[in-house]
LOSE-867760 format. One line per 2 residues: number of its first residue (from 1); their letters; for each residue x, y, z of C-alpha. Coordinates in steps of 0.001 Angstrom, whole numbers, plus 500000, padded with zeros to 6 digits. Each point is the difference from the previous one (the first is absolute). Layout:
<recs>
NUM) a) X Y Z ~ ... .
</recs>
This chain:
<recs>
1) mt) 502064 486839 524301 ~ 501592 502827 501944 .
3) ds) 500460 503686 499472 ~ 503128 502020 500660 .
5) qg) 499078 500211 503697 ~ 499679 496232 500229 .
7) ma) 496213 499897 500300 ~ 498636 496705 498677 .
9) yg) 497277 499804 497362 ~ 498296 496638 499610 .
11) si) 497630 501451 497416 ~ 499837 503157 497900 .
13) la) 497021 501372 498107 ~ 501178 502134 497074 .
15) vd) 497529 502192 498119 ~ 500236 502034 496821 .
17) ig) 497140 502488 499644 ~ 500029 500538 496276 .
19) st) 498008 502335 497793 ~ 497486 497269 499118 .
21) mt) 500668 497005 502263 ~ 501143 499514 503602 .
23) kl) 502249 496927 500129 ~ 501062 498066 503110 .
25) vm) 502740 497435 500568 ~ 500359 497959 503196 .
27) ie) 503541 498802 500736 ~ 500673 497450 502750 .
29) rq) 502949 498124 501395 ~ 499437 496244 499690 .
31) dd) 502691 497463 500908 ~ 502806 502567 499759 .
33) eh) 498836 501096 496564 ~ 497918 502971 498954 .
35) qv) 496884 499239 498015 ~ 497224 501933 498340 .
37) ag) 497046 498858 502111 ~ 497385 501814 497932 .
39) rs) 499201 502743 497523 ~ 496782 501992 499696 .
41) ea) 498707 503130 498336 ~ 497024 502332 499898 .
43) kt) 499079 503138 498107 ~ 501635 503142 501339 .
45) tv) 497462 502415 501478 ~ 501783 503344 499916 .
47) ea) 497587 501885 497747 ~ 496380 501101 500310 .
49) pq) 497558 498782 501108 ~ 501995 497916 502537 .
51) ed) 503052 502262 500470 ~ 501434 497744 502687 .
53) vm) 502845 497601 499195 ~ 499106 497973 503092 .
55) lg) 496906 498577 498306 ~ 502107 498289 497357 .
57) lr) 502745 499076 502445 ~ 497607 498354 502454 .
59) aa) 498375 498080 497131 ~ 503404 498658 498969 .
61) vr) 500842 499094 503621 ~ 496724 498101 500382 .
63) qm) 500799 498108 496808 ~ 503398 499177 501496 .
65) ee) 498268 498690 503127 ~ 498039 497557 497861 .
67) lt) 503082 498888 498060 ~ 502183 499428 503084 .
69) sr) 497276 498946 502480 ~ 501379 502529 502431 .
71) tl) 498301 502836 501831 ~ 501666 503282 499106 .
73) ld) 497389 502581 500998 ~ 498588 500728 503425 .
75) ee) 496759 501551 498833 ~ 501407 502669 497642 .
77) tl) 503558 500191 501338 ~ 503022 497967 498920 .
79) iv) 501407 497796 502750 ~ 503646 501079 500419 .
81) pr) 502107 498398 501372 ~ 498933 496387 499666 .
83) rt) 498277 498480 503021 ~ 500810 496736 501745 .
85) dg) 496984 498333 498354 ~ 501574 500629 496569 .
87) sg) 497674 502799 498952 ~ 501382 503199 498468 .
89) vd) 503420 500795 498572 ~ 503241 501342 501421 .
91) al) 500316 502918 497617 ~ 498285 501862 497188 .
93) va) 502021 501804 497331 ~ 498469 502022 497195 .
95) ts) 500619 501779 496726 ~ 497607 502211 498076 .
97) sa) 499502 501562 496594 ~ 496269 500600 500419 .
99) gg) 498536 503331 499073 ~ 502863 500713 497622 .
101) gl) 502779 499113 502442 ~ 502557 502601 501042 .
103) qm) 499988 503052 497714 ~ 502716 502664 500072 .
105) ic) 501295 503073 498215 ~ 503766 500543 499840 .
107) vg) 501519 503488 499920 ~ 503640 500690 499217 .
109) lm) 502386 502463 498404 ~ 501401 498331 496877 .
111) ra) 497763 497426 498308 ~ 502973 497794 499149 .
113) lt) 501642 500306 503434 ~ 498230 500482 503333 .
115) ae) 496475 499670 498574 ~ 500949 496688 498405 .
117) sa) 501525 498773 503262 ~ 496810 500986 501819 .
119) er) 497931 498056 497489 ~ 502203 496919 500459 .
121) aa) 499619 500236 503773 ~ 496211 500285 499772 .
123) lg) 499655 497138 497519 ~ 502248 497781 502103 .
125) ag) 497821 500697 503036 ~ 496974 498701 498133 .
127) ai) 498420 503241 498817 ~ 498294 500956 496793 .
129) vm) 501639 503271 498942 ~ 497201 502227 498762 .
131) dv) 502339 502677 498671 ~ 503535 501372 500293 .
133) va) 500430 503766 500355 ~ 503443 501467 499307 .
135) ad) 501426 503479 499733 ~ 501168 499245 496466 .
137) ds) 496810 498444 498643 ~ 498057 501851 497311 .
139) rs) 497055 501066 502177 ~ 499507 503469 501350 .
141) vv) 499995 500797 503720 ~ 496224 500357 499899 .
143) er) 499617 496606 498348 ~ 502227 498343 502591 .
145) vh) 498111 501496 502921 ~ 496678 499134 498380 .
147) ll) 501111 496379 499572 ~ 501113 499711 503633 .
149) rn) 496714 501510 501181 ~ 497655 497817 497947 .
151) qr) 501622 496552 499753 ~ 499324 499069 503655 .
153) pd) 502747 497422 500612 ~ 500510 498140 503264 .
155) mi) 503304 501780 500600 ~ 502609 502170 498299 .
157) ll) 503728 499317 499800 ~ 502133 503143 499672 .
159) ag) 503662 499572 499067 ~ 502617 502304 498611 .
161) gt) 503556 501196 500214 ~ 503110 498299 501243 .
163) de) 501095 500721 503559 ~ 501847 503302 500142 .
165) gn) 498488 500926 496631 ~ 497772 502874 498897 .
167) is) 497041 500720 502293 ~ 497939 502485 497982 .
169) hv) 498809 497485 497389 ~ 498975 497546 502710 .
171) aa) 498109 502799 501732 ~ 498137 500759 496766 .
173) ma) 498810 496381 499657 ~ 498969 499954 503672 .
175) ey) 498030 503179 499373 ~ 498051 498228 497224 .
177) vg) 499039 497292 502498 ~ 499032 502552 502648 .
179) sa) 497978 502150 497581 ~ 498053 497033 498638 .
181) ks) 498487 499142 503417 ~ 499453 496442 498754 .
183) rp) 497368 497874 501689 ~ 500495 496240 500468 .
185) rl) 497996 497501 498005 ~ 498296 498246 502925 .
187) gd) 498487 502927 501842 ~ 500348 503629 500927 .
189) ey) 500216 499534 503731 ~ 503774 499584 500125 .
191) em) 503001 501760 498542 ~ 501810 498939 496854 .
193) pv) 503182 498055 500868 ~ 503046 501488 498255 .
195) iy) 503383 498270 500170 ~ 503038 502207 499486 .
197) ag) 503120 498143 498852 ~ 502156 502767 498574 .
199) na) 502878 502340 500826 ~ 500538 499806 503765 .
201) ka) 500907 503718 500136 ~ 496589 500912 498588 .
203) rd) 497865 498261 502636 ~ 499086 503128 501947 .
205) vv) 499155 501856 496812 ~ 497867 497090 498795 .
207) rh) 498100 499930 503314 ~ 499235 503684 499564 .
209) mv) 498972 499720 496352 ~ 497664 496997 500278 .
211) gd) 498202 501675 502912 ~ 497768 498576 502684 .
213) dv) 497350 498460 497743 ~ 502025 496840 499404 .
215) ql) 501655 497470 502269 ~ 503715 500155 499160 .
217) hv) 502304 497030 500564 ~ 503738 500477 499497 .
219) vs) 502323 497130 499087 ~ 503567 499849 498734 .
221) ni) 500724 501353 496540 ~ 499137 497642 497186 .
223) rp) 502978 501355 497976 ~ 502548 501318 502532 .
225) tl) 502497 500185 497118 ~ 499640 499448 496281 .
227) ee) 501826 496694 500409 ~ 497709 498671 502748 .
229) ev) 496380 498923 500130 ~ 498621 499135 503455 .
231) le) 496523 498503 499617 ~ 499301 497880 503072 .
233) pv) 499272 502796 502552 ~ 497426 501465 497625 .
235) rd) 498444 496616 499292 ~ 499797 499225 503726 .
237) ki) 498248 503305 500648 ~ 497572 499404 497127 .
239) ge) 499115 496607 501484 ~ 499474 501530 503427 .
241) lf) 497744 502757 498645 ~ 498079 497544 497852 .
243) ld) 498951 498271 503200 ~ 499478 503061 502191 .
245) hv) 498428 502432 497538 ~ 498555 497934 497148 .
247) ma) 498856 496685 501418 ~ 498820 501649 503219 .
249) ha) 497562 502118 497991 ~ 498910 497410 497435 .
251) pg) 496538 498466 500504 ~ 500169 497142 502492 .
253) yr) 503773 499826 500338 ~ 500021 501095 503627 .
255) tv) 498580 496600 500929 ~ 502662 498235 497936 .
257) ld) 502613 501975 501948 ~ 498378 498812 503245 .
259) wt) 500456 496400 498824 ~ 503749 500310 499442 .
261) dr) 502941 501661 501701 ~ 501804 500218 496650 .
263) ri) 499679 502688 497373 ~ 497860 499455 496920 .
265) qp) 502341 500087 497024 ~ 499299 501187 496457 .
267) tp) 499601 496854 497919 ~ 502770 500885 497492 .
269) aa) 502453 500631 502859 ~ 499359 496497 501323 .
271) vg) 500503 498510 496532 ~ 503250 501940 499657 .
273) rm) 501228 498603 503315 ~ 499620 496431 498703 .
275) mr) 501830 500847 496765 ~ 502868 501428 502037 .
277) lm) 500097 496987 502309 ~ 500308 497630 497054 .
279) ae) 502715 502092 498377 ~ 501967 500158 503253 .
281) dy) 499546 496345 500981 ~ 501052 498581 496632 .
283) dv) 502308 502829 498867 ~ 498088 500483 496737 .
285) nv) 498592 502848 497953 ~ 496198 499842 500083 .
287) ig) 497221 501462 497865 ~ 496460 499807 501388 .
289) ld) 496903 500560 497869 ~ 496583 500593 501575 .
291) ig) 497347 500581 497343 ~ 496552 500927 501209 .
293) ga) 496763 501319 498596 ~ 500910 503682 500161 .
295) tt) 503763 500194 500539 ~ 503193 498057 499455 .
297) dv) 502758 500155 502607 ~ 503582 499098 499103 .
299) fs) 502597 499330 502697 ~ 503725 499584 499525 .
301) vm) 502914 499159 502246 ~ 503116 500399 497868 .
303) gg) 503393 499927 501669 ~ 498265 500458 503332 .
305) vf) 498191 503174 498874 ~ 496218 499848 500393 .
307) nr) 497605 501866 497729 ~ 496285 499903 499339 .
309) sv) 497878 501629 497325 ~ 496235 500271 499577 .
311) sa) 498443 500143 496554 ~ 496698 501416 501190 .
313) nl) 498149 499646 496687 ~ 501213 496589 498875 .
315) gm) 497764 497186 501195 ~ 497936 497103 498745 .
317) sy) 496455 501142 500779 ~ 499288 503602 500971 .
319) si) 503052 501243 498091 ~ 500076 497549 497111 .
321) an) 498840 502656 497505 ~ 502989 502137 501027 .
323) vf) 502357 497109 499206 ~ 498370 499598 496600 .
325) ne) 500156 503722 499258 ~ 503696 500078 500924 .
327) cg) 501103 497038 497899 ~ 497402 500234 497225 .
329) eg) 498464 497192 498023 ~ 503385 499033 498561 .
331) gv) 501505 499526 503458 ~ 497319 497455 500869 .
333) qr) 499826 498315 496583 ~ 503707 499199 499921 .
335) wl) 499541 497462 502830 ~ 496987 498271 498407 .
337) pi) 500403 496731 498044 ~ 496678 500423 498176 .
339) pi) 498612 502922 497920 ~ 497391 501449 502359 .
341) pe) 498278 502947 498256 ~ 500672 503456 501413 .
343) re) 496313 500613 500704 ~ 499747 496831 502090 .
345) lr) 503183 500892 501871 ~ 498770 503500 500849 .
347) nw) 496577 498720 501048 ~ 501619 497513 502363 .
349) vy) 502194 502705 501579 ~ 497112 502395 500581 .
351) nk) 497668 497282 501271 ~ 502699 499070 502495 .
353) ti) 500174 503644 501067 ~ 496299 500218 500808 .
355) rp) 499877 496462 501467 ~ 503364 499880 501770 .
357) tg) 499359 496786 501959 ~ 499155 497945 496907 .
359) lp) 502230 497047 499125 ~ 500994 498655 496564 .
361) it) 497616 497345 498725 ~ 501493 499005 496632 .
363) lp) 503604 499329 498995 ~ 500192 503191 497852 .
365) el) 498864 502031 503023 ~ 502671 498358 502159 .
367) ml) 502663 500713 497375 ~ 498805 503611 499778 .
369) eh) 500266 500377 503767 ~ 503509 498567 499989 .
371) av) 501038 502229 497091 ~ 498764 503142 501773 .
373) gr) 501653 498724 503191 ~ 503348 499753 498235 .
375) ea) 499673 503620 498931 ~ 498990 501169 503487 .
377) lr) 502996 498231 501528 ~ 502329 501215 497253 .
379) qa) 498952 503639 500434 ~ 500117 499831 503805 .
381) fa) 503462 498429 499908 ~ 501235 502658 497568 .
383) eh) 498703 502728 502339 ~ 501723 498303 502928 .
385) re) 503334 499894 498179 ~ 499705 503721 499272 .
387) ma) 499372 500698 503690 ~ 502568 497585 501487 .
389) vg) 503221 501815 499210 ~ 503109 501039 501851 .
391) lk) 500204 503408 501639 ~ 499904 502838 497526 .
393) gi) 502061 503153 500149 ~ 503250 498248 500912 .
395) em) 503145 500258 497921 ~ 501835 496670 499839 .
397) er) 503551 499309 498822 ~ 499860 497080 497560 .
399) tf) 503629 498958 499403 ~ 503482 501407 500471 .
401) dh) 500243 500547 496248 ~ 496794 502050 500060 .
403) al) 500608 501872 503230 ~ 498760 503237 498483 .
405) dq) 497039 498403 498217 ~ 497280 500135 502654 .
407) tp) 496726 498101 499514 ~ 496845 500774 501973 .
409) sg) 498511 497217 502044 ~ 496376 498921 499854 .
411) qp) 500862 496711 498316 ~ 497345 497245 500065 .
413) lv) 500164 497680 502988 ~ 497863 497294 498382 .
415) nl) 502121 498394 497305 ~ 498400 497114 498141 .
417) ne) 503099 497808 500213 ~ 500253 500355 503788 .
419) id) 496529 498741 500960 ~ 500162 496714 501919 .
421) vv) 496401 499488 501148 ~ 496598 501173 498745 .
423) ig) 496953 499607 502266 ~ 496542 500482 498524 .
425) sg) 496846 500756 501957 ~ 496460 501123 499280 .
427) gl) 497078 498079 498539 ~ 501315 500121 496427 .
429) ls) 503148 498082 500952 ~ 499035 498083 503131 .
431) ha) 496700 498698 498604 ~ 501102 499303 496438 .
433) pr) 498426 496667 498953 ~ 503435 498604 499081 .
435) rt) 503281 500837 501708 ~ 501618 500263 496563 .
437) qa) 497723 502973 499311 ~ 501356 501897 503012 .
439) aa) 503567 499116 499023 ~ 499463 501146 496411 .
441) mm) 498461 503321 501066 ~ 502904 500812 502330 .
443) md) 502630 498967 497445 ~ 498405 501935 497154 .
445) sl) 499284 503201 501921 ~ 503336 500347 501828 .
447) qp) 502262 498211 497490 ~ 502728 499372 502610 .
449) eg) 503388 498734 498870 ~ 502310 497283 501287 .
451) ii) 498774 497501 502606 ~ 496778 500944 501800 .
453) rl) 497783 498147 502483 ~ 496233 500533 499751 .
455) yv) 497475 499761 502857 ~ 496334 500846 500519 .
457) dn) 498212 500883 503217 ~ 497577 497086 500140 .
459) ef) 497925 501036 502985 ~ 500017 503835 499968 .
461) mi) 501760 499913 503369 ~ 502933 502325 499395 .
463) pq) 498408 503061 501693 ~ 498977 498011 503080 .
465) lg) 503441 498411 500238 ~ 501587 503445 499792 .
467) av) 497976 500945 503073 ~ 500982 496754 501762 .
469) ae) 503655 500753 499230 ~ 499845 503008 502327 .
471) ia) 499441 497767 503058 ~ 501290 496593 498832 .
473) pd) 502271 500334 496940 ~ 501145 496370 500038 .
475) va) 496390 498822 499901 ~ 499239 502313 497091 .
477) re) 503034 498693 498114 ~ 499028 496374 500549 .
479) if) 496387 500426 498902 ~ 501081 502190 497062 .
481) vr) 502247 497309 498530 ~ 498014 496894 500941 .
483) hc) 496392 501075 499522 ~ 499849 503287 498129 .
485) lv) 502481 499897 497131 ~ 499500 497478 497205 .
487) pl) 503211 499410 498022 ~ 499253 500051 496280 .
489) gt) 503555 499166 498986 ~ 503092 501645 498555 .
491) vi) 500393 501893 496733 ~ 503231 499931 497981 .
493) ap) 499876 502982 497628 ~ 503089 501118 498037 .
495) ag) 500016 503722 499216 ~ 500496 501133 496440 .
497) tg) 498336 499687 496619 ~ 500774 498248 496755 .
499) rt) 498519 498135 497046 ~ 497841 497015 500808 .
501) gt) 502134 496909 500487 ~ 503164 501907 500950 .
503) pm) 501875 498232 502864 ~ 499622 501987 503227 .
505) ae) 501535 497839 502721 ~ 501183 496459 500606 .
507) ak) 498266 498528 503048 ~ 500819 497010 502173 .
509) il) 497470 499005 502639 ~ 501008 497479 502674 .
511) ra) 497113 498593 502030 ~ 500378 498881 503601 .
513) ng) 499542 496365 498848 ~ 503061 500267 497767 .
515) ee) 498141 500412 496697 ~ 501654 502536 497697 .
517) is) 498246 501976 497278 ~ 502037 501863 497399 .
519) tm) 498348 502391 497584 ~ 500661 503050 497875 .
521) ir) 497640 502909 500640 ~ 499159 501673 496699 .
523) vg) 498147 503202 499182 ~ 496295 499199 499967 .
525) dl) 500214 497027 502361 ~ 497498 499670 502828 .
527) ev) 499648 496761 501907 ~ 499283 498597 503437 .
529) ip) 502231 497376 501575 ~ 498130 498141 502767 .
531) lg) 501476 500846 503395 ~ 497831 499585 503100 .
533) ad) 499580 502460 502844 ~ 502263 497889 502253 .
535) et) 502644 499445 497328 ~ 503185 501920 499289 .
537) ae) 502492 499816 497160 ~ 503372 501465 499142 .
539) vq) 500130 501977 496756 ~ 503055 501056 498032 .
541) lh) 499372 502635 497347 ~ 502455 501204 497370 .
543) pr) 498575 502932 497993 ~ 501110 500394 496399 .
545) gs) 501217 503283 498541 ~ 498203 503031 501407 .
547) fd) 497338 498028 501847 ~ 500057 500534 503747 .
549) mg) 498885 497874 502957 ~ 500547 502755 502541 .
551) dg) 503774 500106 500445 ~ 500787 501650 496689 .
553) pg) 499960 499033 496309 ~ 501463 496545 499454 .
555) mr) 500752 499481 503700 ~ 499299 496537 501448 .
557) vq) 497507 499657 502825 ~ 499517 497119 502418 .
559) ae) 497146 499864 502495 ~ 497618 497796 501922 .
561) vr) 496412 500219 498812 ~ 496779 498893 501680 .
563) gg) 496925 498550 498411 ~ 496352 500702 500589 .
565) ev) 496508 499323 498769 ~ 500993 501088 496491 .
567) gl) 503609 498778 499956 ~ 503225 501287 498474 .
569) iv) 499099 502439 497211 ~ 502575 500579 497253 .
571) dg) 499041 503293 498345 ~ 501984 500684 496847 .
573) rg) 497604 502571 498549 ~ 502586 502723 500613 .
575) rp) 499882 503268 501891 ~ 498129 502079 499154 .
577) lh) 497340 497701 498559 ~ 499595 500211 496239 .
579) fp) 496589 499890 498308 ~ 499730 499419 496232 .
581) rn) 498456 502989 498215 ~ 497653 497842 497990 .
583) er) 496895 499492 502127 ~ 499418 496396 498931 .
585) rr) 503626 499082 500701 ~ 499856 501821 503327 .
587) rg) 496969 498013 501095 ~ 501751 496832 498885 .
589) sv) 503033 500860 502150 ~ 497819 500737 503022 .
591) rt) 498099 496716 499496 ~ 503314 498160 499912 .
593) wl) 501187 501659 503225 ~ 496764 499208 501803 .
595) dr) 499986 496424 498741 ~ 503577 499290 501114 .
597) ln) 499213 501270 503496 ~ 496634 498183 500026 .
599) vy) 498309 503278 500920 ~ 496605 499160 498444 .
601) pa) 498518 496781 498531 ~ 501598 499976 496550 .
603) dl) 497069 498280 498295 ~ 497573 502579 501403 .
605) ve) 502218 502858 498824 ~ 499988 498522 496496 .
607) ey) 496213 499640 500097 ~ 499564 503651 500892 .
609) aa) 502589 501035 497406 ~ 497927 498196 497355 .
611) ly) 496803 501573 501365 ~ 501570 503444 499542 .
613) ge) 501080 499131 496477 ~ 503604 498851 500462 .
615) ed) 500239 496242 499580 ~ 503736 499440 500227 .
617) g) 502965 501507 501788 .
</recs>
């Protein structure tokens, strides 16, 4: 392993200091291959009474010492670089989301223009955006200043105006920031970092307006023209300040910084790096889902454009009541194959809220968790699609015939028929008792169209690998594909709707061994064709009528597909999914779907259906 300067790394210790757990991965070079030598974890100790992340980190390192039979600590200090006797490691890299991670407020002129660009930059850098303040939002000046004064973010991003544009409006927004005299979240002993990424002509005015009570950092304009969006300089500065002004003041992080000569990265930024690497390496459009206890992150790389969104109140433990309140009882019930009473459903949701670490014990509880999970993923993905759009405020010429008919931009970047790969992470997906359960949840919540490959993060290593990628990208890629991602298989899903039994597409599947399978996909079909993780097949698809496989209605598609632990999934349920209005028929349809994918033990589902008073499908 070598970095860009050619320095060799025989071993790397990668750590992710999460909100609840601190997780370590040891990567070593063995016989010209890179292997995961060990994984360990300990409870994160960022909050009272410990308030020192080093307690949890050292506990995880000592556990790693036992697993690898290697000395890593010299008393209380990590041995870096590795010594001739084999003790220690050559490098430590780290990510962190402990203590709420990186929290920011974005300030801009127009909510749909510069403020939106600022939000995209902050999200892409791994931040949780606490609020967005814009000159055209509905709040009064007093309300805006009050918000900036009392929210206590880690830093503020101020954007506004194209270069050579109006200065006065930018000055007004800078004055809000200066008047608020915001104090940073992690202490009053240092000044609030403010990044200015707006009209270059307004820099001197902005310096004057924000005053001397903040630490101002100026970078290139995030929207130099309406047609351009320049995000990387802002994201780089956010990463730099996260290390220098957030991590340096967080409890115990100074010692972590002494252990490594690399910056500590926000966990979501590291995850985003791995999504981008996969998209670039394989020239595919990628959707990443990371569902946690309190939040759900969605990442997309579509046509080379990276976006990230955070649904801060959609999670599977602390925020599960929010998911339920958003979708309602009907949103959960529609995914259930048995008639669970509303009272029992609500009791389960609220018990989960007050006991967030509890796990499902019975099959109905597991099905409830998966049903709520589908809704959390569905809502988070819908929010991401609303955020991930082209630049707004631009007038685009559509065709020569409509030269005078101008259409504003802001079109969605995440189109369902252009998704190539979906990667799922988080306990709900990675720890699902059956891989078919993870596949079903991703298919049902996103409802992608065409030909889509599904993966899950088996080992919760994506954040650590994103940190490794900064010093040894080839190593991160290798471990990501060989040890982290579990291929579930490929989904073939024609877009369109019709009456049950209507022909959707003619399919020919040619296996590598020469076996050929010919079938007609009909509305309502759902089946799994066995295809192992190391197997590929050629598929030829001819949609009928208005049904679409991604290249347009009726257009033929030919592609190579890969198998996985589930196989090749032929999903003819249509897009969007259709649920019968009759509750009994709806439950029967859901039972059929789950049975064909072998999601739950069919006999056990029938037993519980009878127990709840529904003896047949």
